[in-house]
C-alpha positions as CSV (number, residue, x, y, z in Angstrom):
1,X,-19.0,-12.9,0.2
2,X,-15.5,-13.8,0.5
3,X,-14.1,-17.1,1.3
4,X,-11.7,-17.3,4.7
5,X,-9.1,-18.8,2.6
6,X,-9.2,-15.7,0.4
7,X,-9.2,-13.8,3.4
8,X,-6.5,-15.6,5.3
9,X,-3.9,-14.7,2.2
10,X,-5.5,-11.4,1.2
11,X,-5.0,-9.7,4.9
12,X,-1.3,-10.6,5.9
13,X,-0.7,-9.9,2.0
14,X,-2.1,-6.3,2.3
15,X,-0.8,-5.8,5.7
16,X,2.6,-6.3,4.6
17,X,2.5,-4.2,1.5
18,X,1.1,-1.3,3.9
19,X,3.8,-1.7,6.3
20,X,6.6,-1.9,3.9
21,X,8.3,1.8,4.0
22,X,7.2,4.0,1.4
23,X,5.8,7.3,-0.2
24,X,2.7,7.3,2.1
25,X,3.9,5.7,5.3
26,X,7.2,7.9,5.3
27,X,4.9,11.1,5.0
28,X,2.9,9.6,8.1
29,X,5.8,9.3,10.1
30,X,7.5,12.8,9.2
31,X,4.0,14.5,9.9
32,X,3.5,12.5,12.9
33,X,6.7,13.5,14.5
34,X,6.6,17.2,13.3
35,X,3.0,18.0,13.8
36,X,1.5,15.0,16.3
37,X,-0.6,12.1,15.5
38,X,-3.8,14.2,16.2
39,X,-3.0,16.7,13.3
40,X,-1.6,14.3,11.1
41,X,-5.3,12.3,10.8
42,X,-6.3,15.0,8.4
43,X,-3.2,13.8,6.1
44,X,-4.5,10.2,6.5
45,X,-8.1,11.0,5.5
46,X,-6.9,12.2,2.1
47,X,-4.8,9.3,1.8
48,X,-7.1,7.1,2.5
49,X,-9.5,8.8,0.2
50,X,-6.9,8.1,-2.5
51,X,-5.7,4.6,-1.5
52,X,-9.7,3.4,-2.2
53,X,-10.0,5.9,-5.3
54,X,-7.1,4.0,-7.0
55,X,-8.0,0.4,-6.0
56,X,-11.1,0.9,-7.2
57,X,-10.3,2.1,-10.5
58,X,-7.8,-0.4,-10.8
59,X,-10.0,-3.5,-10.2
60,X,-12.7,-2.0,-12.2
61,X,-10.7,-1.2,-15.1
62,X,-9.2,-4.7,-14.7
63,X,-12.5,-6.4,-14.0
64,X,-13.8,-4.7,-17.3
65,X,-10.9,-6.2,-19.5
66,X,-11.3,-9.7,-17.9
67,X,-14.8,-10.0,-18.7
68,X,-14.1,-9.8,-22.0
69,X,-11.3,-11.7,-22.4
70,X,-11.5,-14.3,-19.4
71,X,-8.2,-16.1,-20.8
72,X,-6.1,-12.7,-19.5
73,X,-7.2,-13.9,-15.9
74,X,-4.1,-16.2,-15.7
75,X,-2.1,-13.4,-17.2
76,X,-2.9,-11.5,-14.6
77,X,-2.1,-14.1,-12.1
78,X,1.1,-14.6,-13.3
79,X,2.1,-11.0,-14.0
80,X,1.3,-10.3,-10.4
81,X,3.0,-12.7,-9.1
82,X,6.0,-11.8,-11.5
83,X,5.7,-8.4,-10.2
84,X,5.8,-8.9,-6.7
85,X,9.0,-11.5,-6.9
86,X,10.7,-8.7,-8.7
87,X,9.8,-5.9,-6.0
88,X,11.1,-8.5,-3.5
89,X,14.4,-9.0,-5.4
90,X,14.9,-5.4,-5.7
91,X,13.8,-4.7,-1.8
92,X,16.9,-7.5,-1.2
93,X,19.1,-5.4,-3.3
94,X,18.0,-1.9,-1.5
95,X,20.8,-0.3,0.4
96,X,18.6,0.8,3.0
97,X,17.8,4.3,2.6
98,X,14.5,6.0,3.5
99,X,13.7,9.9,2.8
100,X,11.8,12.1,5.0
101,X,9.2,14.1,3.5
102,X,9.0,17.7,3.9
103,X,6.4,19.3,6.6
104,X,5.9,22.9,5.7
105,X,5.2,24.6,2.7
106,X,8.0,27.1,0.7
107,X,7.3,29.9,3.0
108,X,8.1,27.7,6.2
109,X,4.4,28.2,7.6
110,X,3.0,24.9,9.2
111,X,0.4,22.9,6.7
112,X,-3.0,23.5,7.2
113,X,-5.9,21.1,7.1
114,X,-6.8,21.7,3.8
115,X,-2.9,21.2,2.8
116,X,-2.6,18.1,4.8
117,X,-6.1,16.7,3.0
118,X,-4.7,17.5,-0.3
119,X,-1.1,16.3,0.2
120,X,-2.5,12.7,1.6
121,X,-4.4,12.1,-1.1
122,X,-2.0,13.4,-4.1
123,X,0.5,11.5,-2.4
124,X,-1.9,8.1,-2.7
125,X,-3.2,8.8,-6.3
126,X,0.2,10.0,-8.0
127,X,1.9,7.3,-6.1
128,X,2.9,4.5,-9.2
129,X,3.8,1.7,-7.0
130,X,-0.1,2.1,-5.0
131,X,-1.5,1.8,-8.6
132,X,1.1,-1.5,-9.5
133,X,0.1,-3.2,-6.3
134,X,-3.4,-2.7,-6.9
135,X,-3.6,-3.9,-10.4
136,X,-1.1,-6.6,-9.6
137,X,-2.3,-7.8,-6.3
138,X,-6.5,-7.4,-6.2
139,X,-7.8,-8.9,-9.2
140,X,-6.4,-12.4,-8.3
141,X,-8.5,-12.6,-5.1
142,X,-11.6,-11.5,-7.4
143,X,-14.0,-14.6,-7.9
144,X,-15.3,-14.3,-11.2
145,X,-18.2,-16.7,-10.6
146,X,-19.5,-13.9,-8.0
147,X,-20.9,-10.4,-8.2
148,X,-18.2,-7.8,-8.4
149,X,-19.4,-5.1,-6.3
150,X,-19.8,-6.7,-2.5
151,X,-16.2,-8.3,-3.3
152,X,-14.8,-5.2,-4.4
153,X,-16.6,-3.3,-1.4
154,X,-15.5,-5.7,1.1
155,X,-11.5,-5.7,0.0
156,X,-11.3,-2.3,-0.6
157,X,-12.9,-1.9,3.1
158,X,-10.4,-4.0,4.5
159,X,-7.6,-2.0,2.6
160,X,-8.7,0.8,4.2
161,X,-8.6,-0.4,7.7
162,X,-5.2,-1.8,7.1
163,X,-4.0,1.3,5.5
164,X,-5.3,3.5,8.3
165,X,-3.8,0.8,11.1
166,X,-0.2,1.0,9.1
167,X,-0.3,4.9,9.1
168,X,-1.3,5.0,12.9
169,X,1.8,3.0,13.7
170,X,4.0,4.9,11.5
171,X,2.7,8.5,12.9
172,X,2.7,7.3,16.3
173,X,6.1,6.1,16.4
174,X,7.7,9.1,17.5
175,X,11.6,9.4,17.7
176,X,12.0,5.8,18.4
177,X,10.7,5.1,15.0
178,X,12.8,7.9,13.4
179,X,16.1,6.6,15.0
180,X,15.0,2.8,13.6
181,X,14.5,3.7,10.3
182,X,17.3,6.4,9.9
183,X,19.7,3.8,10.4
184,X,20.5,2.2,7.1
185,X,21.3,-1.4,8.3
186,X,17.7,-1.9,10.2
187,X,15.9,-0.3,7.1
188,X,17.8,-2.9,5.1
189,X,16.8,-5.8,7.5
190,X,13.0,-4.8,7.2
191,X,13.5,-4.7,3.3
192,X,15.1,-7.8,3.3
193,X,12.2,-9.7,5.2
194,X,9.5,-7.8,3.5
195,X,11.2,-8.8,0.0
196,X,11.3,-12.4,1.1
197,X,7.4,-12.2,2.0
198,X,6.6,-10.7,-1.2
199,X,8.5,-13.0,-2.8
200,X,6.9,-16.1,-1.4
201,X,3.4,-14.5,-2.2
202,X,4.4,-13.8,-5.4
203,X,5.0,-17.7,-6.1
204,X,1.7,-18.0,-4.1
205,X,-0.2,-15.9,-6.8
206,X,1.2,-17.8,-10.0
207,X,1.2,-21.2,-9.1
208,X,-1.9,-21.0,-7.2
């Protein structure tokens, strides 16, 4: 279904992307600290549904275009690689700020399960970086000579598992994670490590 050589690059690439501080991860961390990991699972369910939707939509849309214009595969490879390199540079230039999300509604009442589900889903679907990552990263891992559906199911399944693990890590980090990520120099170091790895992966996608 999927070559082991592809998985050996795909898994660490998306694990890196998921662990990078962003809207969904900071939301999970904030809710984990204020509501607890168990209650935050409701937000995670919504977030994972949103991630799955964006991943499938991005790949199907891109794949449809690629089937009509096969030469665009190379364009997507270079565009995806360039985008990752750009993100890597931007992460190196980051000042190390990390905003904590709101965990209550306007009346100050703790959010219910339905609200948490919607909050997670909307955060994932409305996150432009999530769409950009999926459009830039997923197509190069699709083998045009094989059926799309089995590959897509496998890759999206792996993405959801990785995303869930990352969400649990952030939600369960507690005060230690909060203290670490509140320090600008620590976030700056994390961003530079992730940025360097992203640039390396970007070169691999463009030249591979």
